[in-house]
All heavy atoms as TSV, in Angstrom:
chain	resi	resn	atom	element	x	y	z
A	1	MET	N	N	7.126	94.615	20.364
A	1	MET	CA	C	6.961	93.609	19.335
A	1	MET	C	C	7.772	94.044	18.121
A	1	MET	O	O	7.735	95.181	17.712
A	1	MET	CB	C	5.478	93.469	18.975
A	1	MET	CG	C	5.252	92.439	17.891
A	1	MET	SD	S	3.530	92.245	17.309
A	1	MET	CE	C	2.627	92.046	18.784
A	2	GLY	N	N	8.483	93.108	17.534
A	2	GLY	CA	C	9.291	93.394	16.363
A	2	GLY	C	C	8.483	93.366	15.075
A	2	GLY	O	O	7.313	92.991	15.053
A	3	LYS	N	N	9.147	93.763	14.002
A	3	LYS	CA	C	8.480	93.849	12.700
A	3	LYS	C	C	7.954	92.497	12.220
A	3	LYS	O	O	6.863	92.426	11.666
A	3	LYS	CB	C	9.441	94.398	11.644
A	3	LYS	CG	C	9.747	95.857	11.804
A	3	LYS	CD	C	10.491	96.432	10.611
A	3	LYS	CE	C	11.790	95.729	10.367
A	3	LYS	NZ	N	12.589	96.312	9.290
A	4	LEU	N	N	8.742	91.438	12.411
A	4	LEU	CA	C	8.328	90.124	11.914
A	4	LEU	C	C	7.031	89.677	12.582
A	4	LEU	O	O	6.078	89.290	11.905
A	4	LEU	CB	C	9.423	89.093	12.156
A	4	LEU	CG	C	9.120	87.673	11.689
A	4	LEU	CD1	C	8.882	87.640	10.180
A	4	LEU	CD2	C	10.242	86.736	12.077
A	5	ALA	N	N	6.983	89.738	13.902
A	5	ALA	CA	C	5.775	89.316	14.622
A	5	ALA	C	C	4.591	90.201	14.256
A	5	ALA	O	O	3.469	89.719	14.081
A	5	ALA	CB	C	6.023	89.342	16.127
A	6	ARG	N	N	4.842	91.494	14.139
A	6	ARG	CA	C	3.759	92.419	13.791
A	6	ARG	C	C	3.224	92.113	12.387
A	6	ARG	O	O	2.017	92.089	12.176
A	6	ARG	CB	C	4.267	93.862	13.871
A	6	ARG	CG	C	3.198	94.896	13.813
A	6	ARG	CD	C	3.668	96.338	14.055
A	6	ARG	NE	N	5.087	96.609	14.010
A	6	ARG	CZ	C	5.907	96.720	15.078
A	6	ARG	NH1	N	5.443	96.566	16.284
A	6	ARG	NH2	N	7.177	96.979	14.946
A	7	SER	N	N	4.128	91.854	11.435
A	7	SER	CA	C	3.690	91.589	10.060
A	7	SER	C	C	2.917	90.272	9.953
A	7	SER	O	O	2.083	90.118	9.068
A	7	SER	CB	C	4.878	91.568	9.099
A	7	SER	OG	O	5.685	90.421	9.304
A	8	ARG	N	N	3.177	89.349	10.851
A	8	ARG	CA	C	2.490	88.050	10.850
A	8	ARG	C	C	1.295	88.034	11.792
A	8	ARG	O	O	0.663	87.001	11.975
A	8	ARG	CB	C	3.457	86.937	11.242
A	8	ARG	CG	C	4.659	86.809	10.343
A	8	ARG	CD	C	4.274	86.219	9.011
A	8	ARG	NE	N	5.462	85.846	8.283
A	8	ARG	CZ	C	5.838	86.396	7.136
A	8	ARG	NH1	N	5.109	87.338	6.593
A	8	ARG	NH2	N	6.934	86.001	6.539
A	9	LYS	N	N	1.019	89.187	12.427
A	9	LYS	CA	C	-0.114	89.325	13.343
A	9	LYS	C	C	-0.071	88.312	14.493
A	9	LYS	O	O	-1.077	87.713	14.868
A	9	LYS	CB	C	-1.433	89.244	12.580
A	9	LYS	CG	C	-1.559	90.378	11.572
A	9	LYS	CD	C	-2.889	90.363	10.867
A	9	LYS	CE	C	-3.015	91.606	10.038
A	9	LYS	NZ	N	-3.018	91.516	8.658
A	10	VAL	N	N	1.128	88.131	15.034
A	10	VAL	CA	C	1.329	87.240	16.172
A	10	VAL	C	C	0.811	87.942	17.434
A	10	VAL	O	O	1.077	89.125	17.625
A	10	VAL	CB	C	2.837	86.910	16.325
A	10	VAL	CG1	C	3.101	86.095	17.565
A	10	VAL	CG2	C	3.342	86.184	15.084
A	11	PRO	N	N	0.086	87.235	18.295
A	11	PRO	CA	C	-0.389	87.857	19.542
A	11	PRO	C	C	0.795	88.370	20.368
A	11	PRO	O	O	1.866	87.754	20.382
A	11	PRO	CB	C	-1.095	86.711	20.273
A	11	PRO	CG	C	-1.432	85.716	19.213
A	11	PRO	CD	C	-0.363	85.848	18.172
A	12	ASP	N	N	0.595	89.488	21.040
A	12	ASP	CA	C	1.650	90.110	21.844
A	12	ASP	C	C	2.311	89.119	22.806
A	12	ASP	O	O	3.517	89.147	22.996
A	12	ASP	CB	C	1.104	91.292	22.648
A	12	ASP	CG	C	0.752	92.480	21.777
A	12	ASP	OD1	O	1.122	92.496	20.582
A	12	ASP	OD2	O	0.089	93.398	22.297
A	13	GLU	N	N	1.515	88.258	23.405
A	13	GLU	CA	C	2.033	87.307	24.395
A	13	GLU	C	C	3.039	86.328	23.799
A	13	GLU	O	O	3.839	85.742	24.521
A	13	GLU	CB	C	0.884	86.495	25.028
A	13	GLU	CG	C	-0.164	87.321	25.715
A	13	GLU	CD	C	-1.216	87.879	24.761
A	13	GLU	OE1	O	-1.379	87.376	23.625
A	13	GLU	OE2	O	-1.880	88.855	25.147
A	14	LEU	N	N	2.989	86.120	22.494
A	14	LEU	CA	C	3.864	85.157	21.843
A	14	LEU	C	C	4.929	85.800	20.954
A	14	LEU	O	O	5.757	85.102	20.375
A	14	LEU	CB	C	3.029	84.197	20.974
A	14	LEU	CG	C	1.998	83.365	21.719
A	14	LEU	CD1	C	1.169	82.559	20.741
A	14	LEU	CD2	C	2.678	82.458	22.728
A	15	ALA	N	N	4.925	87.113	20.860
A	15	ALA	CA	C	5.800	87.810	19.905
A	15	ALA	C	C	7.281	87.520	20.134
A	15	ALA	O	O	8.005	87.205	19.178
A	15	ALA	CB	C	5.538	89.304	19.952
A	16	ASN	N	N	7.760	87.604	21.375
A	16	ASN	CA	C	9.181	87.358	21.623
A	16	ASN	C	C	9.567	85.918	21.297
A	16	ASN	O	O	10.617	85.669	20.705
A	16	ASN	CB	C	9.550	87.690	23.067
A	16	ASN	CG	C	9.558	89.171	23.323
A	16	ASN	OD1	O	9.893	89.959	22.441
A	16	ASN	ND2	N	9.196	89.566	24.525
A	17	LEU	N	N	8.731	84.976	21.679
A	17	LEU	CA	C	9.001	83.575	21.369
A	17	LEU	C	C	9.026	83.356	19.860
A	17	LEU	O	O	9.927	82.697	19.333
A	17	LEU	CB	C	7.944	82.681	22.013
A	17	LEU	CG	C	8.043	81.185	21.721
A	17	LEU	CD1	C	9.364	80.633	22.210
A	17	LEU	CD2	C	6.881	80.450	22.343
A	18	TYR	N	N	8.077	83.927	19.156
A	18	TYR	CA	C	7.998	83.798	17.696
A	18	TYR	C	C	9.256	84.368	17.041
A	18	TYR	O	O	9.858	83.733	16.182
A	18	TYR	CB	C	6.754	84.519	17.181
A	18	TYR	CG	C	6.562	84.429	15.688
A	18	TYR	CD1	C	5.938	83.321	15.125
A	18	TYR	CD2	C	7.015	85.435	14.847
A	18	TYR	CE1	C	5.761	83.233	13.750
A	18	TYR	CE2	C	6.848	85.348	13.477
A	18	TYR	CZ	C	6.218	84.242	12.925
A	18	TYR	OH	O	6.065	84.144	11.568
A	19	GLU	N	N	9.661	85.548	17.462
A	19	GLU	CA	C	10.830	86.177	16.857
A	19	GLU	C	C	12.119	85.450	17.229
A	19	GLU	O	O	13.027	85.342	16.411
A	19	GLU	CB	C	10.885	87.647	17.215
A	19	GLU	CG	C	9.731	88.370	16.545
A	19	GLU	CD	C	9.959	89.854	16.380
A	19	GLU	OE1	O	10.957	90.376	16.880
A	19	GLU	OE2	O	9.110	90.468	15.722
A	20	PHE	N	N	12.200	84.932	18.451
A	20	PHE	CA	C	13.378	84.156	18.844
A	20	PHE	C	C	13.484	82.902	17.979
A	20	PHE	O	O	14.539	82.603	17.437
A	20	PHE	CB	C	13.303	83.771	20.327
A	20	PHE	CG	C	14.492	82.993	20.796
A	20	PHE	CD1	C	15.646	83.649	21.174
A	20	PHE	CD2	C	14.458	81.611	20.843
A	20	PHE	CE1	C	16.760	82.933	21.598
A	20	PHE	CE2	C	15.557	80.887	21.265
A	20	PHE	CZ	C	16.721	81.553	21.645
A	21	ALA	N	N	12.384	82.196	17.838
A	21	ALA	CA	C	12.390	80.959	17.049
A	21	ALA	C	C	12.692	81.218	15.577
A	21	ALA	O	O	13.256	80.361	14.900
A	21	ALA	CB	C	11.049	80.247	17.186
A	22	ASN	N	N	12.356	82.401	15.104
A	22	ASN	CA	C	12.582	82.724	13.691
A	22	ASN	C	C	13.832	83.564	13.472
A	22	ASN	O	O	14.025	84.116	12.385
A	22	ASN	CB	C	11.348	83.432	13.125
A	22	ASN	CG	C	10.232	82.445	12.893
A	22	ASN	OD1	O	10.264	81.677	11.961
A	22	ASN	ND2	N	9.251	82.449	13.790
A	23	SER	N	N	14.704	83.653	14.468
A	23	SER	CA	C	15.946	84.414	14.298
A	23	SER	C	C	16.967	83.640	13.466
A	23	SER	O	O	17.908	84.219	12.944
A	23	SER	CB	C	16.546	84.777	15.657
A	23	SER	OG	O	16.937	83.619	16.362
A	24	LEU	N	N	16.778	82.346	13.312
A	24	LEU	CA	C	17.649	81.508	12.487
A	24	LEU	C	C	16.983	81.312	11.134
A	24	LEU	O	O	15.869	80.802	11.047
A	24	LEU	CB	C	17.878	80.151	13.152
A	24	LEU	CG	C	18.727	79.153	12.374
A	24	LEU	CD1	C	20.134	79.686	12.173
A	24	LEU	CD2	C	18.761	77.826	13.109
A	25	ASP	N	N	17.661	81.740	10.095
A	25	ASP	CA	C	17.133	81.636	8.731
A	25	ASP	C	C	17.824	80.467	8.038
A	25	ASP	O	O	18.995	80.549	7.680
A	25	ASP	CB	C	17.384	82.938	7.971
A	25	ASP	CG	C	16.742	82.951	6.604
A	25	ASP	OD1	O	16.216	81.907	6.165
A	25	ASP	OD2	O	16.768	84.016	5.967
A	26	CYS	N	N	17.090	79.381	7.866
A	26	CYS	CA	C	17.637	78.157	7.267
A	26	CYS	C	C	17.294	78.012	5.790
A	26	CYS	O	O	17.589	76.977	5.192
A	26	CYS	CB	C	17.119	76.931	8.014
A	26	CYS	SG	S	17.666	76.836	9.712
A	27	ARG	N	N	16.651	79.036	5.229
A	27	ARG	CA	C	16.265	78.931	3.825
A	27	ARG	C	C	17.495	78.808	2.940
A	27	ARG	O	O	18.533	79.393	3.204
A	27	ARG	CB	C	15.460	80.149	3.394
A	27	ARG	CG	C	14.130	80.258	4.090
A	27	ARG	CD	C	13.431	81.503	3.684
A	27	ARG	NE	N	14.168	82.656	4.276
A	27	ARG	CZ	C	13.797	83.898	4.146
A	27	ARG	NH1	N	12.745	84.215	3.440
A	27	ARG	NH2	N	14.495	84.862	4.720
A	28	ARG	N	N	17.354	78.038	1.891
A	28	ARG	CA	C	18.419	77.867	0.913
A	28	ARG	C	C	17.914	78.355	-0.428
A	28	ARG	O	O	16.821	78.014	-0.860
A	28	ARG	CB	C	18.811	76.390	0.770
A	28	ARG	CG	C	19.373	75.780	2.009
A	28	ARG	CD	C	20.777	76.207	2.187
A	28	ARG	NE	N	21.336	75.535	3.356
A	28	ARG	CZ	C	22.524	75.763	3.799
A	28	ARG	NH1	N	23.290	76.640	3.202
A	28	ARG	NH2	N	22.960	75.136	4.854
A	29	SER	N	N	18.709	79.176	-1.068
A	29	SER	CA	C	18.353	79.643	-2.400
A	29	SER	C	C	19.625	79.914	-3.178
A	29	SER	O	O	20.715	79.999	-2.618
A	29	SER	CB	C	17.497	80.914	-2.327
A	29	SER	OG	O	18.248	81.952	-1.726
A	30	THR	N	N	19.470	80.008	-4.468
A	30	THR	CA	C	20.595	80.328	-5.332
A	30	THR	C	C	20.238	81.572	-6.115
A	30	THR	O	O	19.162	81.673	-6.696
A	30	THR	CB	C	20.903	79.158	-6.298
A	30	THR	OG1	O	21.160	77.985	-5.518
A	30	THR	CG2	C	22.096	79.472	-7.163
A	31	HIS	N	N	21.133	82.540	-6.093
A	31	HIS	CA	C	20.915	83.789	-6.818
A	31	HIS	C	C	22.202	84.107	-7.577
A	31	HIS	O	O	23.264	84.236	-6.979
A	31	HIS	CB	C	20.566	84.921	-5.852
A	31	HIS	CG	C	20.284	86.214	-6.536
A	31	HIS	ND1	N	19.128	86.422	-7.241
A	31	HIS	CD2	C	21.008	87.343	-6.641
A	31	HIS	CE1	C	19.152	87.635	-7.746
A	31	HIS	NE2	N	20.291	88.221	-7.389
A	32	GLY	N	N	22.093	84.193	-8.877
A	32	GLY	CA	C	23.272	84.475	-9.693
A	32	GLY	C	C	24.318	83.390	-9.593
A	32	GLY	O	O	25.511	83.665	-9.675
A	33	GLY	N	N	23.876	82.152	-9.389
A	33	GLY	CA	C	24.796	81.027	-9.279
A	33	GLY	C	C	25.454	80.880	-7.924
A	33	GLY	O	O	26.283	80.010	-7.720
A	34	VAL	N	N	25.097	81.731	-6.977
A	34	VAL	CA	C	25.687	81.682	-5.640
A	34	VAL	C	C	24.623	81.227	-4.653
A	34	VAL	O	O	23.557	81.830	-4.561
A	34	VAL	CB	C	26.223	83.069	-5.216
A	34	VAL	CG1	C	26.775	83.026	-3.806
A	34	VAL	CG2	C	27.261	83.567	-6.196
A	35	GLN	N	N	24.930	80.144	-3.932
A	35	GLN	CA	C	23.978	79.631	-2.948
A	35	GLN	C	C	24.068	80.436	-1.659
A	35	GLN	O	O	25.155	80.756	-1.180
A	35	GLN	CB	C	24.237	78.159	-2.650
A	35	GLN	CG	C	23.185	77.566	-1.738
A	35	GLN	CD	C	23.306	76.072	-1.586
A	35	GLN	OE1	O	24.248	75.476	-2.054
A	35	GLN	NE2	N	22.338	75.472	-0.935
A	36	SER	N	N	22.914	80.783	-1.107
A	36	SER	CA	C	22.880	81.522	0.156
A	36	SER	C	C	23.296	80.609	1.295
A	36	SER	O	O	23.240	79.391	1.194
A	36	SER	CB	C	21.479	82.063	0.416
A	36	SER	OG	O	20.582	80.991	0.646
A	37	SER	N	N	23.715	81.220	2.378
A	37	SER	CA	C	24.088	80.442	3.551
A	37	SER	C	C	23.091	80.707	4.671
A	37	SER	O	O	22.380	81.703	4.667
A	37	SER	CB	C	25.504	80.808	4.008
A	37	SER	OG	O	25.570	82.181	4.337
A	38	THR	N	N	23.069	79.809	5.631
A	38	THR	CA	C	22.217	79.979	6.800
A	38	THR	C	C	22.698	81.196	7.580
A	38	THR	O	O	23.896	81.385	7.752
A	38	THR	CB	C	22.301	78.719	7.690
A	38	THR	OG1	O	21.845	77.603	6.943
A	38	THR	CG2	C	21.464	78.865	8.939
A	39	THR	N	N	21.775	82.023	8.014
A	39	THR	CA	C	22.139	83.182	8.823
A	39	THR	C	C	21.416	83.108	10.162
A	39	THR	O	O	20.302	82.607	10.247
A	39	THR	CB	C	21.759	84.507	8.128
A	39	THR	OG1	O	20.355	84.511	7.873
A	39	THR	CG2	C	22.517	84.681	6.828
A	40	ASP	N	N	22.090	83.588	11.183
A	40	ASP	CA	C	21.518	83.584	12.527
A	40	ASP	C	C	21.632	84.980	13.104
A	40	ASP	O	O	22.732	85.484	13.329
A	40	ASP	CB	C	22.244	82.584	13.416
A	40	ASP	CG	C	21.547	82.338	14.740
A	40	ASP	OD1	O	20.571	83.066	15.046
A	40	ASP	OD2	O	21.967	81.431	15.462
A	41	GLU	N	N	20.493	85.616	13.329
A	41	GLU	CA	C	20.456	86.952	13.907
A	41	GLU	C	C	21.085	86.958	15.302
A	41	GLU	O	O	21.616	87.968	15.740
A	41	GLU	CB	C	18.995	87.413	13.986
A	41	GLU	CG	C	18.781	88.768	14.573
A	41	GLU	CD	C	17.307	89.134	14.662
A	41	GLU	OE1	O	16.454	88.438	14.085
A	41	GLU	OE2	O	17.015	90.130	15.327
A	42	LEU	N	N	21.044	85.826	15.982
A	42	LEU	CA	C	21.560	85.706	17.342
A	42	LEU	C	C	22.785	84.799	17.337
A	42	LEU	O	O	22.812	83.759	17.974
A	42	LEU	CB	C	20.477	85.147	18.274
A	42	LEU	CG	C	19.137	85.884	18.231
A	42	LEU	CD1	C	18.118	85.191	19.106
A	42	LEU	CD2	C	19.322	87.333	18.633
A	43	GLY	N	N	23.815	85.212	16.623
A	43	GLY	CA	C	24.985	84.370	16.405
A	43	GLY	C	C	25.992	84.303	17.529
A	43	GLY	O	O	26.891	83.469	17.491
A	44	ASP	N	N	25.868	85.158	18.539
A	44	ASP	CA	C	26.827	85.138	19.639
A	44	ASP	C	C	26.179	85.754	20.888
A	44	ASP	O	O	25.099	86.335	20.799
A	44	ASP	CB	C	28.117	85.868	19.269
A	44	ASP	CG	C	27.896	87.319	18.882
A	44	ASP	OD1	O	27.185	88.042	19.611
A	44	ASP	OD2	O	28.446	87.748	17.850
A	45	PRO	N	N	26.832	85.619	22.039
A	45	PRO	CA	C	26.245	86.152	23.275
A	45	PRO	C	C	25.943	87.653	23.210
A	45	PRO	O	O	24.918	88.094	23.736
A	45	PRO	CB	C	27.304	85.845	24.341
A	45	PRO	CG	C	28.010	84.641	23.824
A	45	PRO	CD	C	28.046	84.834	22.329
A	46	HIS	N	N	26.802	88.424	22.572
A	46	HIS	CA	C	26.574	89.871	22.470
A	46	HIS	C	C	25.298	90.168	21.677
A	46	HIS	O	O	24.499	91.021	22.067
A	46	HIS	CB	C	27.778	90.552	21.826
A	46	HIS	CG	C	27.615	92.019	21.658
A	46	HIS	ND1	N	27.672	92.895	22.719
A	46	HIS	CD2	C	27.367	92.770	20.566
A	46	HIS	CE1	C	27.473	94.122	22.279
A	46	HIS	NE2	N	27.290	94.075	20.970
A	47	ALA	N	N	25.099	89.462	20.572
A	47	ALA	CA	C	23.897	89.662	19.745
A	47	ALA	C	C	22.642	89.275	20.524
A	47	ALA	O	O	21.619	89.962	20.444
A	47	ALA	CB	C	23.992	88.867	18.453
A	48	LEU	N	N	22.707	88.191	21.278
A	48	LEU	CA	C	21.558	87.775	22.093
A	48	LEU	C	C	21.251	88.818	23.165
A	48	LEU	O	O	20.093	89.162	23.385
A	48	LEU	CB	C	21.801	86.411	22.729
A	48	LEU	CG	C	20.691	85.897	23.654
A	48	LEU	CD1	C	19.361	85.786	22.922
A	48	LEU	CD2	C	21.095	84.559	24.271
A	49	ALA	N	N	22.278	89.342	23.806
A	49	ALA	CA	C	22.076	90.365	24.834
A	49	ALA	C	C	21.418	91.602	24.241
A	49	ALA	O	O	20.478	92.158	24.823
A	49	ALA	CB	C	23.404	90.726	25.492
A	50	ALA	N	N	21.880	92.021	23.068
A	50	ALA	CA	C	21.291	93.193	22.412
A	50	ALA	C	C	19.832	92.924	22.054
A	50	ALA	O	O	18.960	93.770	22.266
A	50	ALA	CB	C	22.092	93.561	21.165
A	51	TRP	N	N	19.552	91.750	21.516
A	51	TRP	CA	C	18.192	91.368	21.124
A	51	TRP	C	C	17.270	91.387	22.340
A	51	TRP	O	O	16.171	91.930	22.297
A	51	TRP	CB	C	18.227	89.978	20.480
A	51	TRP	CG	C	16.948	89.510	19.915
A	51	TRP	CD1	C	16.479	89.687	18.643
A	51	TRP	CD2	C	15.934	88.740	20.598
A	51	TRP	NE1	N	15.251	89.085	18.494
A	51	TRP	CE2	C	14.894	88.499	19.672
A	51	TRP	CE3	C	15.813	88.232	21.875
A	51	TRP	CZ2	C	13.752	87.767	20.015
A	51	TRP	CZ3	C	14.674	87.510	22.206
A	51	TRP	CH2	C	13.665	87.286	21.270
A	52	MET	N	N	17.730	90.801	23.440
A	52	MET	CA	C	16.920	90.739	24.655
A	52	MET	C	C	16.727	92.128	25.262
A	52	MET	O	O	15.636	92.456	25.734
A	52	MET	CB	C	17.555	89.783	25.664
A	52	MET	CG	C	17.515	88.333	25.213
A	52	MET	SD	S	18.299	87.214	26.391
A	52	MET	CE	C	17.020	87.185	27.663
A	53	SER	N	N	17.761	92.944	25.226
A	53	SER	CA	C	17.676	94.299	25.761
A	53	SER	C	C	16.680	95.147	24.972
A	53	SER	O	O	15.889	95.887	25.561
A	53	SER	CB	C	19.061	94.946	25.748
A	53	SER	OG	O	19.007	96.262	26.232
A	54	GLU	N	N	16.698	95.025	23.648
A	54	GLU	CA	C	15.764	95.768	22.798
A	54	GLU	C	C	14.312	95.454	23.136
A	54	GLU	O	O	13.423	96.281	22.941
A	54	GLU	CB	C	16.005	95.433	21.327
A	54	GLU	CG	C	17.270	96.001	20.753
A	54	GLU	CD	C	17.587	95.435	19.375
A	54	GLU	OE1	O	16.754	94.674	18.804
A	54	GLU	OE2	O	18.676	95.733	18.873
A	55	ARG	N	N	14.071	94.260	23.631
A	55	ARG	CA	C	12.713	93.816	23.940
A	55	ARG	C	C	12.364	93.945	25.423
A	55	ARG	O	O	11.325	93.491	25.861
A	55	ARG	CB	C	12.538	92.377	23.463
A	55	ARG	CG	C	12.479	92.319	21.948
A	55	ARG	CD	C	12.831	90.947	21.395
A	55	ARG	NE	N	12.701	90.931	19.962
A	55	ARG	CZ	C	13.598	91.438	19.109
A	55	ARG	NH1	N	14.692	92.020	19.568
A	55	ARG	NH2	N	13.412	91.373	17.801
A	56	GLY	N	N	13.270	94.528	26.195
A	56	GLY	CA	C	13.022	94.717	27.615
A	56	GLY	C	C	13.094	93.439	28.429
A	56	GLY	O	O	12.528	93.360	29.515
A	57	LEU	N	N	13.790	92.436	27.913
A	57	LEU	CA	C	13.872	91.155	28.614
A	57	LEU	C	C	15.040	91.104	29.596
A	57	LEU	O	O	15.054	90.255	30.491
A	57	LEU	CB	C	13.988	90.012	27.605
A	57	LEU	CG	C	12.811	89.900	26.632
A	57	LEU	CD1	C	13.099	88.865	25.551
A	57	LEU	CD2	C	11.532	89.564	27.377
A	58	ILE	N	N	16.032	91.978	29.400
A	58	ILE	CA	C	17.145	92.110	30.333
A	58	ILE	C	C	17.484	93.594	30.446
A	58	ILE	O	O	17.089	94.403	29.604
A	58	ILE	CB	C	18.406	91.316	29.914
A	58	ILE	CG1	C	18.923	91.770	28.545
A	58	ILE	CG2	C	18.146	89.824	29.932
A	58	ILE	CD1	C	20.265	91.154	28.164
A	59	THR	N	N	18.226	93.926	31.466
A	59	THR	CA	C	18.667	95.300	31.679
A	59	THR	C	C	19.682	95.676	30.601
A	59	THR	O	O	20.571	94.871	30.298
A	59	THR	CB	C	19.331	95.419	33.066
A	59	THR	OG1	O	18.423	94.931	34.042
A	59	THR	CG2	C	19.719	96.839	33.368
A	60	PRO	N	N	19.566	96.866	30.024
A	60	PRO	CA	C	20.569	97.290	29.046
A	60	PRO	C	C	21.978	97.185	29.640
A	60	PRO	O	O	22.210	97.556	30.787
A	60	PRO	CB	C	20.208	98.750	28.758
A	60	PRO	CG	C	18.738	98.808	29.033
A	60	PRO	CD	C	18.525	97.880	30.197
A	61	GLY	N	N	22.886	96.620	28.876
A	61	GLY	CA	C	24.264	96.439	29.333
A	61	GLY	C	C	24.499	95.132	30.060
A	61	GLY	O	O	25.637	94.818	30.404
A	62	ALA	N	N	23.437	94.358	30.310
A	62	ALA	CA	C	23.607	93.062	30.979
A	62	ALA	C	C	24.429	92.143	30.084
A	62	ALA	O	O	24.389	92.236	28.861
A	62	ALA	CB	C	22.258	92.433	31.283
A	63	ARG	N	N	25.173	91.262	30.714
A	63	ARG	CA	C	26.062	90.359	29.987
A	63	ARG	C	C	25.437	88.975	29.871
A	63	ARG	O	O	24.911	88.448	30.844
A	63	ARG	CB	C	27.399	90.258	30.718
A	63	ARG	CG	C	28.409	89.410	30.011
A	63	ARG	CD	C	29.771	89.505	30.708
A	63	ARG	NE	N	30.716	88.627	30.064
A	63	ARG	CZ	C	31.010	87.394	30.483
A	63	ARG	NH1	N	30.438	86.918	31.567
A	63	ARG	NH2	N	31.870	86.652	29.834
A	64	ILE	N	N	25.506	88.413	28.678
A	64	ILE	CA	C	25.104	87.023	28.453
A	64	ILE	C	C	26.394	86.207	28.348
A	64	ILE	O	O	27.228	86.479	27.492
A	64	ILE	CB	C	24.281	86.875	27.154
A	64	ILE	CG1	C	22.997	87.702	27.203
A	64	ILE	CG2	C	23.983	85.411	26.846
A	64	ILE	CD1	C	21.979	87.221	28.208
A	65	THR	N	N	26.553	85.237	29.229
A	65	THR	CA	C	27.758	84.411	29.208
A	65	THR	C	C	27.650	83.358	28.101
A	65	THR	O	O	26.539	83.062	27.623
A	65	THR	CB	C	27.945	83.687	30.551
A	65	THR	OG1	O	26.862	82.742	30.718
A	65	THR	CG2	C	27.993	84.659	31.719
A	66	PRO	N	N	28.781	82.778	27.695
A	66	PRO	CA	C	28.710	81.714	26.693
A	66	PRO	C	C	27.806	80.560	27.131
A	66	PRO	O	O	27.076	79.986	26.317
A	66	PRO	CB	C	30.164	81.259	26.556
A	66	PRO	CG	C	30.953	82.507	26.855
A	66	PRO	CD	C	30.162	83.168	27.978
A	67	SER	N	N	27.805	80.248	28.420
A	67	SER	CA	C	26.939	79.182	28.927
A	67	SER	C	C	25.458	79.553	28.784
A	67	SER	O	O	24.635	78.728	28.384
A	67	SER	CB	C	27.279	78.883	30.388
A	67	SER	OG	O	26.406	77.921	30.910
A	68	MET	N	N	25.130	80.792	29.131
A	68	MET	CA	C	23.746	81.263	28.995
A	68	MET	C	C	23.336	81.241	27.523
A	68	MET	O	O	22.216	80.856	27.186
A	68	MET	CB	C	23.608	82.666	29.568
A	68	MET	CG	C	23.806	82.750	31.067
A	68	MET	SD	S	24.162	84.422	31.642
A	68	MET	CE	C	22.552	85.178	31.525
A	69	PHE	N	N	24.243	81.673	26.657
A	69	PHE	CA	C	23.972	81.688	25.216
A	69	PHE	C	C	23.710	80.271	24.715
A	69	PHE	O	O	22.734	80.028	24.001
A	69	PHE	CB	C	25.161	82.305	24.464
A	69	PHE	CG	C	25.021	82.259	22.983
A	69	PHE	CD1	C	24.158	83.115	22.330
A	69	PHE	CD2	C	25.763	81.364	22.227
A	69	PHE	CE1	C	24.023	83.078	20.940
A	69	PHE	CE2	C	25.650	81.326	20.858
A	69	PHE	CZ	C	24.771	82.184	20.219
A	70	SER	N	N	24.554	79.342	25.116
A	70	SER	CA	C	24.394	77.949	24.697
A	70	SER	C	C	23.042	77.392	25.146
A	70	SER	O	O	22.353	76.706	24.387
A	70	SER	CB	C	25.532	77.109	25.278
A	70	SER	OG	O	25.390	75.765	24.914
A	71	THR	N	N	22.654	77.688	26.363
A	71	THR	CA	C	21.362	77.233	26.880
A	71	THR	C	C	20.214	77.832	26.078
A	71	THR	O	O	19.266	77.138	25.723
A	71	THR	CB	C	21.215	77.593	28.368
A	71	THR	OG1	O	22.249	76.939	29.104
A	71	THR	CG2	C	19.862	77.198	28.906
A	72	ALA	N	N	20.303	79.109	25.777
A	72	ALA	CA	C	19.238	79.782	25.030
A	72	ALA	C	C	19.092	79.215	23.633
A	72	ALA	O	O	17.988	78.961	23.171
A	72	ALA	CB	C	19.511	81.282	24.949
A	73	ILE	N	N	20.216	79.011	22.971
A	73	ILE	CA	C	20.168	78.529	21.592
A	73	ILE	C	C	19.793	77.064	21.570
A	73	ILE	O	O	19.031	76.612	20.771
A	73	ILE	CB	C	21.518	78.758	20.882
A	73	ILE	CG1	C	21.824	80.250	20.814
A	73	ILE	CG2	C	21.554	78.136	19.501
A	73	ILE	CD1	C	20.760	81.104	20.149
């Protein structure tokens, strides 16, 4: 379970789903006159593979294809 799910006391069974759904940060704010942009923790197939591997969802070193990435996102 990652820090976000743990801090929100999400049940273990839902932790990966919760963290996946919250990997996209759509908040908008302005700091020092500069508006923040949307950030996505899972911005490409490599990032998704690393995220899934860290959680034991795929074998370390497994490849996520662009098609698989598109389906996941």
